[in-house]
MDTraj code that builds the backbone (N, CA, C; nanometers):
import mdtraj as md
import numpy as np

residues = "UNK UNK UNK UNK UNK UNK UNK UNK UNK UNK UNK UNK UNK UNK UNK UNK UNK UNK UNK UNK UNK UNK UNK UNK UNK UNK UNK UNK UNK UNK UNK UNK UNK UNK UNK UNK UNK UNK UNK UNK UNK UNK UNK UNK UNK UNK UNK UNK UNK UNK UNK UNK UNK UNK UNK UNK UNK UNK UNK UNK UNK UNK UNK UNK UNK UNK UNK UNK UNK UNK UNK UNK UNK UNK UNK UNK UNK UNK UNK UNK UNK UNK UNK UNK UNK UNK UNK UNK UNK UNK UNK UNK UNK UNK UNK UNK UNK UNK UNK UNK UNK UNK UNK UNK UNK UNK UNK UNK UNK UNK UNK UNK UNK UNK UNK UNK UNK UNK UNK UNK UNK UNK UNK UNK UNK UNK UNK UNK UNK UNK UNK UNK UNK UNK UNK UNK UNK UNK UNK UNK UNK UNK UNK UNK UNK UNK UNK UNK UNK UNK UNK UNK UNK UNK UNK UNK UNK UNK UNK UNK UNK UNK UNK UNK UNK UNK UNK UNK UNK UNK UNK UNK UNK UNK UNK UNK UNK UNK UNK UNK UNK UNK UNK".split()
xyz = np.array([
    [0.6037, 6.8850, -22.2971],
    [0.5150, 6.8098, -22.4017],
    [0.5737, 6.8449, -22.5215],
    [0.5975, 6.7390, -22.5911],
    [0.6711, 6.7565, -22.7294],
    [0.5682, 6.7793, -22.8311],
    [0.5937, 6.8403, -22.9411],
    [0.4937, 6.8778, -23.0466],
    [0.4874, 6.7720, -23.1478],
    [0.5996, 6.7066, -23.1711],
    [0.6079, 6.5855, -23.2465],
    [0.5872, 6.4720, -23.1882],
    [0.5076, 6.3920, -23.2519],
    [0.4835, 6.2333, -23.2017],
    [0.5380, 6.1288, -23.2922],
    [0.5706, 6.1526, -23.3970],
    [0.6384, 6.0606, -23.5114],
    [0.5105, 5.9565, -23.5564],
    [0.3975, 5.9720, -23.4970],
    [0.2990, 5.8737, -23.5304],
    [0.2376, 5.8951, -23.6800],
    [0.2555, 6.0264, -23.7276],
    [0.2228, 6.0616, -23.8499],
    [0.3236, 6.0253, -23.9634],
    [0.4357, 5.9853, -23.9308],
    [0.5508, 5.9697, -24.0342],
    [0.5058, 5.8552, -24.1293],
    [0.4142, 5.7720, -24.1016],
    [0.3568, 5.6732, -24.1953],
    [0.2451, 5.7279, -24.2942],
    [0.2288, 5.8641, -24.2808],
    [0.1356, 5.9188, -24.3856],
    [-0.0220, 5.9280, -24.3222],
    [-0.0252, 5.8930, -24.1874],
    [-0.1714, 5.8942, -24.1302],
    [-0.1639, 5.9878, -24.0259],
    [-0.2996, 6.0128, -23.9794],
    [-0.3207, 6.1092, -23.8736],
    [-0.4303, 6.0581, -23.7836],
    [-0.4414, 6.0979, -23.6703],
    [-0.5429, 6.0752, -23.5931],
    [-0.6706, 6.1506, -23.5983],
    [-0.7677, 6.0993, -23.5703],
    [-0.8938, 6.1663, -23.5365],
    [-0.9219, 6.1905, -23.4150],
    [-1.0266, 6.2747, -23.3853],
    [-1.0668, 6.3133, -23.2539],
    [-1.1466, 6.1864, -23.2025],
    [-1.1533, 6.1503, -23.0912],
    [-1.2226, 6.0441, -23.0235],
    [-1.1804, 5.8925, -23.0838],
    [-1.0568, 5.8904, -23.1544],
    [-1.0075, 5.7690, -23.2078],
    [-1.0189, 5.7311, -23.3513],
    [-0.9256, 5.6604, -23.3959],
    [-0.9225, 5.6223, -23.5407],
    [-0.7988, 5.7011, -23.6135],
    [-0.7590, 5.6383, -23.7154],
    [-0.6617, 5.7083, -23.7831],
    [-0.7091, 5.6910, -23.9447],
    [-0.6534, 5.7897, -24.0024],
    [-0.6875, 5.7969, -24.1647],
    [-0.5659, 5.8458, -24.2189],
    [-0.5543, 5.8287, -24.3556],
    [-0.4402, 5.8780, -24.4383],
    [-0.4526, 6.0273, -24.4447],
    [-0.3289, 6.1000, -24.4272],
    [-0.3327, 6.2314, -24.4400],
    [-0.3946, 6.3008, -24.5723],
    [-0.4091, 6.2294, -24.6616],
    [-0.4742, 6.2957, -24.7927],
    [-0.6156, 6.2349, -24.7972],
    [-0.6806, 6.1677, -24.6901],
    [-0.8059, 6.1523, -24.6735],
    [-0.9176, 6.2723, -24.7194],
    [-1.0127, 6.2329, -24.7647],
    [-1.1120, 6.3427, -24.7958],
    [-1.1529, 6.4221, -24.6652],
    [-1.1677, 6.3657, -24.5441],
    [-1.1949, 6.4192, -24.4472],
    [-1.0918, 6.5096, -24.3959],
    [-0.9634, 6.4602, -24.3956],
    [-0.8526, 6.5195, -24.3389],
    [-0.8419, 6.6720, -24.4280],
    [-0.8651, 6.6465, -24.5842],
    [-0.8531, 6.7702, -24.6645],
    [-0.9507, 6.8659, -24.6164],
    [-1.0820, 6.8197, -24.5957],
    [-1.1790, 6.9184, -24.5480],
    [-1.1592, 6.9973, -24.4177],
    [-1.1128, 6.9201, -24.3061],
    [-1.0867, 6.9870, -24.1917],
    [-0.9591, 7.0746, -24.1998],
    [-0.8622, 7.0396, -24.2877],
    [-0.7402, 7.0938, -24.3016],
    [-0.7772, 7.2359, -24.3902],
    [-0.8723, 7.2174, -24.4785],
    [-0.9207, 7.3340, -24.5538],
    [-0.9801, 7.4609, -24.4697],
    [-1.0702, 7.3936, -24.3721],
    [-1.1217, 7.4847, -24.2660],
    [-1.0233, 7.5460, -24.1961],
    [-0.9081, 7.4783, -24.1487],
    [-0.7963, 7.5365, -24.0778],
    [-0.7477, 7.6488, -24.1507],
    [-0.7249, 7.6233, -24.2892],
    [-0.6605, 7.7335, -24.3759],
    [-0.7569, 7.8569, -24.3613],
    [-0.8841, 7.8481, -24.3568],
    [-0.9837, 7.9626, -24.3456],
    [-0.9641, 8.0397, -24.2205],
    [-0.9432, 7.9511, -24.1134],
    [-0.9295, 8.0203, -23.9708],
    [-0.7874, 8.0998, -23.9886],
    [-0.6876, 8.0574, -24.0588],
    [-0.5586, 8.1380, -24.0513],
    [-0.5700, 8.2672, -24.1403],
    [-0.6441, 8.2495, -24.2429],
    [-0.6754, 8.3507, -24.3335],
    [-0.7455, 8.4667, -24.2509],
    [-0.8355, 8.4219, -24.1825],
    [-0.9222, 8.5187, -24.0925],
    [-0.8287, 8.6004, -23.9769],
    [-0.7305, 8.5108, -23.9557],
    [-0.6302, 8.5682, -23.8524],
    [-0.5698, 8.6724, -23.9053],
    [-0.5305, 8.6755, -24.0369],
    [-0.4563, 8.7858, -24.1086],
    [-0.5564, 8.9106, -24.0953],
    [-0.6847, 8.8790, -24.1300],
    [-0.7675, 8.9895, -24.1260],
    [-0.7771, 9.0634, -23.9743],
    [-0.8047, 8.9600, -23.8657],
    [-0.8280, 8.9924, -23.7495],
    [-0.6943, 9.0776, -23.6982],
    [-0.5709, 9.0381, -23.7238],
    [-0.4472, 9.1102, -23.6855],
    [-0.4531, 9.2632, -23.7380],
    [-0.5090, 9.2698, -23.8642],
    [-0.5122, 9.3987, -23.9167],
    [-0.6171, 9.4982, -23.8542],
    [-0.7103, 9.4333, -23.7988],
    [-0.8494, 9.5081, -23.7236],
    [-0.8048, 9.5066, -23.5765],
    [-0.7045, 9.5068, -23.5244],
    [-0.6785, 9.5211, -23.3820],
    [-0.7292, 9.6446, -23.3318],
    [-0.7242, 9.7527, -23.4105],
    [-0.7708, 9.8789, -23.3700],
    [-0.8987, 9.9039, -23.4099],
    [-0.9742, 9.8080, -23.4401],
    [-1.1279, 9.8283, -23.4805],
    [-1.1960, 9.7158, -23.4157],
    [-1.2429, 9.7127, -23.2789],
    [-1.2773, 9.6265, -23.2007],
    [-1.4058, 9.5363, -23.2582],
    [-1.5112, 9.6195, -23.3056],
    [-1.6293, 9.5571, -23.3616],
    [-1.5840, 9.4620, -23.4586],
    [-1.5017, 9.4965, -23.5811],
    [-1.4642, 9.4169, -23.6827],
    [-1.3968, 9.2986, -23.6304],
    [-1.2832, 9.3347, -23.5524],
    [-1.2016, 9.2462, -23.4974],
    [-1.2746, 9.1237, -23.4235],
    [-1.3706, 9.1627, -23.3507],
    [-1.4772, 9.0693, -23.2704],
    [-1.5380, 8.9826, -23.3525],
    [-1.6016, 9.0556, -23.4629],
    [-1.6818, 8.9683, -23.5719],
    [-1.5976, 8.8555, -23.6294],
    [-1.4712, 8.8856, -23.6680],
    [-1.3824, 8.7861, -23.7304],
    [-1.3658, 8.6719, -23.6287],
    [-1.3155, 8.7363, -23.5076],
    [-1.2843, 8.6359, -23.4024],
    [-1.3930, 8.5336, -23.3778],
    [-1.5311, 8.5754, -23.3767],
    [-1.6295, 8.4927, -23.3562],
    [-1.6425, 8.3776, -23.4694],
    [-1.6245, 8.4384, -23.5993],
    [-1.6180, 8.3409, -23.6973],
    [-1.4927, 8.2160, -23.6977],
    [-1.3840, 8.2535, -23.6389],
    [-1.2814, 8.1944, -23.6187],
    [-1.3154, 8.0748, -23.5243],
    [-1.3733, 8.1197, -23.4291],
    [-1.4097, 8.0254, -23.3186],
    [-1.5169, 7.9166, -23.3521],
    [-1.6073, 7.9736, -23.4601],
    [-1.7207, 7.8851, -23.4969],
    [-1.6494, 7.7951, -23.6073],
    [-1.5470, 7.8189, -23.6770],
    [-1.4788, 7.7359, -23.7738],
    [-1.3865, 7.6203, -23.6878],
    [-1.3555, 7.6529, -23.5503],
    [-1.3055, 7.5548, -23.4837],
    [-1.4011, 7.4383, -23.4556],
    [-1.5199, 7.4656, -23.4432],
    [-1.6506, 7.3653, -23.4096],
    [-1.6639, 7.2899, -23.5326],
    [-1.6560, 7.3614, -23.6620],
    [-1.6611, 7.2920, -23.7861],
    [-1.5599, 7.1926, -23.7849],
    [-1.4332, 7.2386, -23.7682],
    [-1.3184, 7.1716, -23.7786],
    [-1.3113, 7.0384, -23.7039],
    [-1.3644, 7.0639, -23.5512],
    [-1.3741, 6.9341, -23.4635],
    [-1.4633, 6.8505, -23.5180],
    [-1.5725, 6.8939, -23.5669],
    [-1.6811, 6.7734, -23.6079],
    [-1.6202, 6.7107, -23.7272],
    [-1.5673, 6.7676, -23.8353],
    [-1.5076, 6.7107, -23.9472],
    [-1.3896, 6.6104, -23.9054],
    [-1.3220, 6.6414, -23.8072],
    [-1.2138, 6.5674, -23.7793],
    [-1.2555, 6.4470, -23.6818],
    [-1.3854, 6.4106, -23.6845],
    [-1.4467, 6.3082, -23.5823],
    [-1.5092, 6.2187, -23.6753],
    [-1.4835, 6.0911, -23.6619],
    [-1.5564, 6.0050, -23.7364],
    [-1.7072, 6.0079, -23.6947],
    [-1.7841, 5.9910, -23.7898],
    [-1.9381, 5.9994, -23.7733],
    [-1.9771, 5.9054, -23.6579],
    [-1.8949, 5.7856, -23.6333],
    [-1.9369, 5.6917, -23.5339],
    [-1.9195, 5.7635, -23.3850],
    [-1.8580, 5.8612, -23.3797],
    [-1.8376, 5.9075, -23.2488],
    [-1.9185, 6.0704, -23.2456],
    [-1.9820, 6.0866, -23.3465],
    [-2.0463, 6.2305, -23.3424],
    [-2.1364, 6.2257, -23.2196],
    [-2.1938, 6.1175, -23.1618],
    [-2.2814, 6.1323, -23.0341],
    [-2.2082, 6.1845, -22.9223],
    [-2.0708, 6.1725, -22.9208],
    [-1.9871, 6.2340, -22.8205],
    [-1.9685, 6.3894, -22.8298],
    [-1.9839, 6.4439, -22.9301],
    [-1.9774, 6.5866, -22.9712],
    [-2.0718, 6.6923, -22.8895],
    [-2.0258, 6.7981, -22.8545],
    [-2.1326, 6.8927, -22.7884],
    [-2.1804, 7.0222, -22.8767],
    [-2.2952, 7.0209, -22.8826],
    [-2.3619, 7.1245, -22.9780],
    [-2.2949, 7.2563, -22.9509],
    [-2.2549, 7.3344, -23.0660],
    [-2.1843, 7.4521, -23.0644],
    [-2.0481, 7.4659, -22.9978],
    [-1.9963, 7.3552, -22.9636],
    [-1.8596, 7.3468, -22.9094],
    [-1.7784, 7.2577, -23.0126],
    [-1.8515, 7.1394, -23.0454],
    [-1.7573, 7.0366, -23.1357],
    [-1.8593, 6.9977, -23.2238],
    [-1.9817, 7.0366, -23.2407],
    [-2.0888, 6.9810, -23.3383],
    [-2.1561, 7.1242, -23.4026],
    [-2.1573, 7.1354, -23.5289],
    [-2.2323, 7.2388, -23.5908],
    [-2.3823, 7.2255, -23.5636],
    [-2.4549, 7.3313, -23.5382],
    [-2.6008, 7.3134, -23.5168],
    [-2.6771, 7.4147, -23.6127],
    [-2.8056, 7.3889, -23.6468],
    [-2.8892, 7.4646, -23.7501],
    [-2.8873, 7.5924, -23.6778],
    [-2.8953, 7.6034, -23.5681],
    [-2.8889, 7.7665, -23.5035],
    [-2.7765, 7.8343, -23.5346],
    [-2.6508, 7.7793, -23.5446],
    [-2.5412, 7.8408, -23.5923],
    [-2.5664, 7.9085, -23.7427],
    [-2.6281, 7.8214, -23.8366],
    [-2.6589, 7.8742, -23.9701],
    [-2.7713, 7.9903, -23.9457],
    [-2.8686, 7.9614, -23.8886],
    [-2.9663, 8.0666, -23.8619],
    [-2.8991, 8.1997, -23.8075],
    [-2.8046, 8.2058, -23.7238],
    [-2.7288, 8.3080, -23.6608],
    [-2.6561, 8.3841, -23.7698],
    [-2.5903, 8.3033, -23.8735],
    [-2.5298, 8.3584, -23.9679],
    [-2.6319, 8.4353, -24.0801],
    [-2.7535, 8.3769, -24.0962],
    [-2.8478, 8.4344, -24.1755],
    [-2.9010, 8.5656, -24.1182],
    [-2.9033, 8.5797, -23.9935],
    [-2.9470, 8.6936, -23.9254],
    [-2.8279, 8.8200, -23.9246],
    [-2.7049, 8.7584, -23.9318],
    [-2.5974, 8.8446, -23.9425],
    [-2.5677, 8.8945, -24.0821],
    [-2.5982, 8.8260, -24.1705],
    [-2.5945, 8.8629, -24.3198],
    [-2.6921, 8.9726, -24.3288],
    [-2.8131, 8.9525, -24.2972],
    [-2.9253, 9.0441, -24.3095],
    [-2.8775, 9.1778, -24.2467],
    [-2.8357, 9.1745, -24.1184],
    [-2.8009, 9.2967, -24.0404],
    [-2.7023, 9.3690, -24.1072],
    [-2.5967, 9.3009, -24.1437],
    [-2.4718, 9.3618, -24.2238],
    [-2.5241, 9.4320, -24.3475],
    [-2.6006, 9.3507, -24.4296],
    [-2.6458, 9.4263, -24.5477],
    [-2.7330, 9.5462, -24.5517],
    [-2.8074, 9.5271, -24.4270],
    [-2.9099, 9.6508, -24.3960],
    [-2.8216, 9.7669, -24.3647],
    [-2.7268, 9.7402, -24.2789],
    [-2.6314, 9.8651, -24.2169],
    [-2.5409, 9.8961, -24.3303],
    [-2.4999, 9.8024, -24.4171],
    [-2.3927, 9.8643, -24.5259],
    [-2.4278, 9.7878, -24.6561],
    [-2.5182, 9.8394, -24.7367],
    [-2.5599, 9.7874, -24.8679],
    [-2.4519, 9.7534, -24.9512],
    [-2.4780, 9.6393, -25.0210],
    [-2.3530, 9.5863, -25.1126],
    [-2.3362, 9.6854, -25.2341],
    [-2.2312, 9.6873, -25.2785],
    [-2.1993, 9.7715, -25.3996],
    [-2.2645, 9.7163, -25.5195],
    [-2.3066, 9.7927, -25.6031],
    [-2.3795, 9.7309, -25.7313],
    [-2.2902, 9.6884, -25.8319],
    [-2.1706, 9.7247, -25.8143],
    [-2.0575, 9.6913, -25.9035],
    [-1.9580, 9.5912, -25.8648],
    [-1.9119, 9.4963, -25.9288],
    [-1.8141, 9.4053, -25.8924],
    [-1.7030, 9.4608, -25.8167],
    [-1.6623, 9.4071, -25.7101],
    [-1.5529, 9.4757, -25.6258],
    [-1.4361, 9.3859, -25.6152],
    [-1.3261, 9.4427, -25.6426],
    [-1.1922, 9.3869, -25.6481],
    [-1.1594, 9.3791, -25.5168],
    [-1.1236, 9.2859, -25.4498],
    [-1.0549, 9.2904, -25.3130],
    [-0.9373, 9.3347, -25.3057],
    [-0.9053, 9.4177, -25.1965],
    [-0.7999, 9.4719, -25.1737],
    [-0.7806, 9.6426, -25.1430],
    [-0.9122, 9.6794, -25.1205],
    [-0.9023, 9.8276, -25.0659],
    [-0.8535, 9.8464, -24.9272],
    [-0.8715, 9.7398, -24.8453],
    [-0.7956, 9.7061, -24.7277],
    [-0.7675, 9.5800, -24.7087],
    [-0.6300, 9.5569, -24.6344],
    [-0.5913, 9.4313, -24.6196],
    [-0.6785, 9.3323, -24.5514],
    [-0.7434, 9.3886, -24.4453],
    [-0.8268, 9.3194, -24.3897],
    [-0.9446, 9.2692, -24.4504],
    [-1.0129, 9.3429, -24.5490],
    [-1.1092, 9.2960, -24.6279],
    [-1.0504, 9.1936, -24.7318],
    [-0.9431, 9.2044, -24.7934],
    [-0.8915, 9.1240, -24.8606],
    [-0.8520, 8.9736, -24.8086],
    [-0.8139, 8.9768, -24.6932],
    [-0.7932, 8.8705, -24.6074],
    [-0.9330, 8.7940, -24.5730],
    [-1.0350, 8.8690, -24.5511],
    [-1.1720, 8.7937, -24.5379],
    [-1.2025, 8.7323, -24.6682],
    [-1.1843, 8.8159, -24.7797],
    [-1.2288, 8.7490, -24.9060],
    [-1.1459, 8.6104, -24.9388],
    [-0.9906, 8.6250, -24.8879],
    [-0.9308, 8.4977, -24.9048],
    [-1.0068, 8.3856, -24.8279],
    [-1.0380, 8.4084, -24.7136],
    [-1.1207, 8.3234, -24.6146],
    [-1.2250, 8.2647, -24.6809],
    [-1.3106, 8.3764, -24.7508],
    [-1.4476, 8.3124, -24.8056],
    [-1.4047, 8.2234, -24.9347],
    [-1.3020, 8.2333, -24.9946],
    [-1.2710, 8.1347, -25.1200],
    [-1.2262, 8.0136, -25.0419],
    [-1.1407, 8.0140, -24.9367],
    [-1.0926, 7.9039, -24.8739],
    [-1.2281, 7.8207, -24.8121],
    [-1.3261, 7.8989, -24.7605],
    [-1.4400, 7.8295, -24.7020],
    [-1.5261, 7.7479, -24.8367],
    [-1.5174, 7.8193, -24.9518],
    [-1.5956, 7.7715, -25.0664],
    [-1.5277, 7.6324, -25.1075],
    [-1.3937, 7.6381, -25.0872],
    [-1.3294, 7.5048, -25.1143],
    [-1.3456, 7.4091, -25.0192],
    [-1.3720, 7.4223, -24.8965],
    [-1.4133, 7.3360, -24.7792],
    [-1.5424, 7.2877, -24.8055],
    [-1.6330, 7.3836, -24.8501],
    [-1.7558, 7.3589, -24.8772],
    [-1.7808, 7.2484, -24.9987],
    [-1.6786, 7.2617, -25.1050],
    [-1.6848, 7.1555, -25.2103],
    [-1.6255, 7.0195, -25.1572],
    [-1.5427, 7.0285, -25.0670],
    [-1.4948, 6.8930, -25.0215],
    [-1.5960, 6.8174, -24.9238],
    [-1.6791, 6.9115, -24.8598],
    [-1.7728, 6.8478, -24.7641],
    [-1.8893, 6.7999, -24.8597],
    [-1.9176, 6.8519, -24.9695],
    [-1.9972, 6.7977, -25.0766],
    [-1.9753, 6.6673, -25.1133],
    [-1.8147, 6.6516, -25.1387],
    [-1.7638, 6.5271, -25.1842],
    [-1.7637, 6.4327, -25.0692],
    [-1.7557, 6.4573, -24.9422],
    [-1.7818, 6.3832, -24.8304],
    [-1.9160, 6.3445, -24.8286],
    [-2.0178, 6.4111, -24.8561],
    [-2.1579, 6.3647, -24.8437],
    [-2.1791, 6.2583, -24.9485],
    [-2.1484, 6.2949, -25.0778],
    [-2.1556, 6.2038, -25.1822],
    [-2.0858, 6.0625, -25.1543],
    [-1.9745, 6.0663, -25.0836],
    [-1.9013, 5.9532, -25.0532],
    [-1.9691, 5.8689, -24.9387],
    [-2.0868, 5.9239, -24.8803],
    [-2.1499, 5.8635, -24.7627],
    [-2.0799, 5.8928, -24.6229],
    [-1.9824, 5.9923, -24.6226],
    [-1.9164, 6.0053, -24.5088],
    [-2.0084, 6.1249, -24.3957],
    [-2.0958, 6.1549, -24.4485],
    [-2.1635, 6.2628, -24.3429],
    [-2.3135, 6.2052, -24.3349],
    [-2.3762, 6.1955, -24.2098],
    [-2.5143, 6.1629, -24.1980],
    [-2.6123, 6.2711, -24.2215],
    [-2.5746, 6.3911, -24.2246],
    [-2.6722, 6.5066, -24.2415],
    [-2.5931, 6.6178, -24.3050],
    [-2.6668, 6.7244, -24.3611],
    [-2.6125, 6.8424, -24.4188],
    [-2.5811, 6.9665, -24.3396],
    [-2.5938, 6.9459, -24.2021],
    [-2.5796, 7.0631, -24.1363],
    [-2.4645, 7.1475, -24.1450],
    [-2.3399, 7.0695, -24.1505],
    [-2.2155, 7.1451, -24.1938],
    [-2.1987, 7.1958, -24.3352],
    [-2.2635, 7.1479, -24.4146],
    [-2.2585, 7.1936, -24.5582],
    [-2.3482, 7.3159, -24.5619],
    [-2.4702, 7.3230, -24.4934],
    [-2.5479, 7.4383, -24.4788],
    [-2.4825, 7.5487, -24.4279],
    [-2.4086, 7.5252, -24.3154],
    [-2.3136, 7.6309, -24.2370],
    [-2.2221, 7.6833, -24.3263],
    [-2.1462, 7.6093, -24.3874],
    [-2.0301, 7.6540, -24.4715],
    [-2.0837, 7.7356, -24.5945],
    [-2.1938, 7.6909, -24.6280],
    [-2.2615, 7.7773, -24.7633],
    [-2.2993, 7.9180, -24.7152],
    [-2.3511, 7.9383, -24.5983],
    [-2.3981, 8.0484, -24.5284],
    [-2.2817, 8.1314, -24.4812],
    [-2.1866, 8.0649, -24.4330],
    [-2.0635, 8.1322, -24.3884],
    [-1.9952, 8.1954, -24.5117],
    [-1.9787, 8.1514, -24.6386],
    [-1.9109, 8.2278, -24.7333],
    [-2.0009, 8.3279, -24.7619],
    [-2.1387, 8.3317, -24.7781],
    [-2.2116, 8.4445, -24.7792],
    [-2.1990, 8.5594, -24.7044],
    [-2.1583, 8.5004, -24.5586],
    [-2.1437, 8.6275, -24.4490],
    [-2.0060, 8.6735, -24.4772],
    [-1.9065, 8.6003, -24.5140],
    [-1.7802, 8.6588, -24.5337],
    [-1.7743, 8.7452, -24.6407],
    [-1.8549, 8.7210, -24.7448],
    [-1.8653, 8.8056, -24.8770],
    [-1.9255, 8.9467, -24.8199],
    [-2.0226, 8.9556, -24.7459],
    [-2.0809, 9.1033, -24.7005],
    [-1.9890, 9.1508, -24.5860],
    [-1.9323, 9.0614, -24.5116],
    [-1.8349, 9.1111, -24.4036],
    [-1.7149, 9.1842, -24.4789],
    [-1.6523, 9.1302, -24.5889],
    [-1.5466, 9.1845, -24.6495],
    [-1.5812, 9.3202, -24.7186],
    [-1.7199, 9.3263, -24.7797],
    [-1.7612, 9.4445, -24.8455],
    [-1.7690, 9.5739, -24.7466],
    [-1.8123, 9.5224, -24.6381],
    [-1.8322, 9.6166, -24.5347],
    [-1.7002, 9.6852, -24.4890],
    [-1.6180, 9.5890, -24.4429],
    [-1.4917, 9.6228, -24.4008],
    [-1.4124, 9.7011, -24.5014],
    [-1.4119, 9.6493, -24.6294],
    [-1.3521, 9.7310, -24.7487],
    [-1.4048, 9.8714, -24.7580],
    [-1.5260, 9.8790, -24.7173],
    [-1.6082, 10.0150, -24.7198],
    [-1.5635, 10.1017, -24.6115],
    [-1.4753, 10.0482, -24.5194],
    [-1.4277, 10.1394, -24.4102],
    [-1.5422, 10.1593, -24.2976],
    [-1.6372, 10.0767, -24.3065],
    [-1.7441, 10.0976, -24.2184],
    [-1.7021, 10.0335, -24.0630],
    [-1.7553, 10.0815, -23.9398],
    [-1.7177, 10.0528, -23.8205],
    [-1.8267, 10.0009, -23.7326],
    [-1.9449, 9.9441, -23.7669],
    [-2.0393, 9.8951, -23.6956],
    [-2.0920, 9.7603, -23.7349],
    [-2.0136, 9.6549, -23.7172],
    [-2.0620, 9.5311, -23.7603],
    [-2.1526, 9.4637, -23.6723],
    [-2.2223, 9.3614, -23.7320],
    [-2.2858, 9.2729, -23.6361],
    [-2.1997, 9.1360, -23.6513],
    [-2.2223, 9.0598, -23.5744],
    [-2.1545, 8.9145, -23.5849],
    [-2.2555, 8.8057, -23.5591],
    [-2.2260, 8.6832, -23.6044],
    [-2.2912, 8.5645, -23.5877],
    [-2.2339, 8.5161, -23.4559],
    [-2.3403, 8.4999, -23.3567],
    [-2.2926, 8.4574, -23.2195],
    [-2.3040, 8.2973, -23.2052],
])
top = md.Topology()
chain = top.add_chain()
for i, resn in enumerate(residues, 1):
    res = top.add_residue(resn, chain, resSeq=i)
    for name in ("N", "CA", "C"):
        top.add_atom(name, md.element.get_by_symbol(name[0]), res)
traj = md.Trajectory(xyz[None], top)
C-alpha cells in the first residue's frame, strides 16, 4: 500500500465516511490540532516508559484523542455511523475525566504557586499537549459558532481534558508514581 495518493495535491483532504474539504478548513484545523496533542503526549509517554502507571495514563488520553479526532474528521451528516467511545465522544468520557481530576488532585495536591513547566521532560510534554488541547478547544468553539457541530459534547470533553492534563503534568513534575487515569 502506498502512503501517498496524490488526491490531496489540489489542497483538499478526505473526511471519514466520505466528502472532501479544503486542507485549511476549520474542521481539518481542529482535528489536525488534536493530532498535534497526541504527538506531544507521545513525547511524554516515551519519557515515561520506565514509569508504567504514568505511561498508561498518558496512553489512555492519546487513545481518547483518537476518538475526538475521528469524530471531528467526520461530517455531522455521518455522525450516526460513529460508535460511542470508539469514534464518537460521549458525556461519560467527560465524566471519567472529572473523576480522574479529582483522584489525581486528592493524591497529589496542586502547588500553591505558579509552576514553570520543565522539572521533568515528561511533565513539560504534557503541559505542551495541554496548550495544544486548549487551541483545539478554541477551534471547536469556532466550529460550533459556524454551525458545524450539533452538540457540545466534544467541547466539554476538550475543556475537561485540558484540566486533566494540567493536574497530570503537576503530579508527574512532582515525581509522584501513583496516577489515576480516565478510562
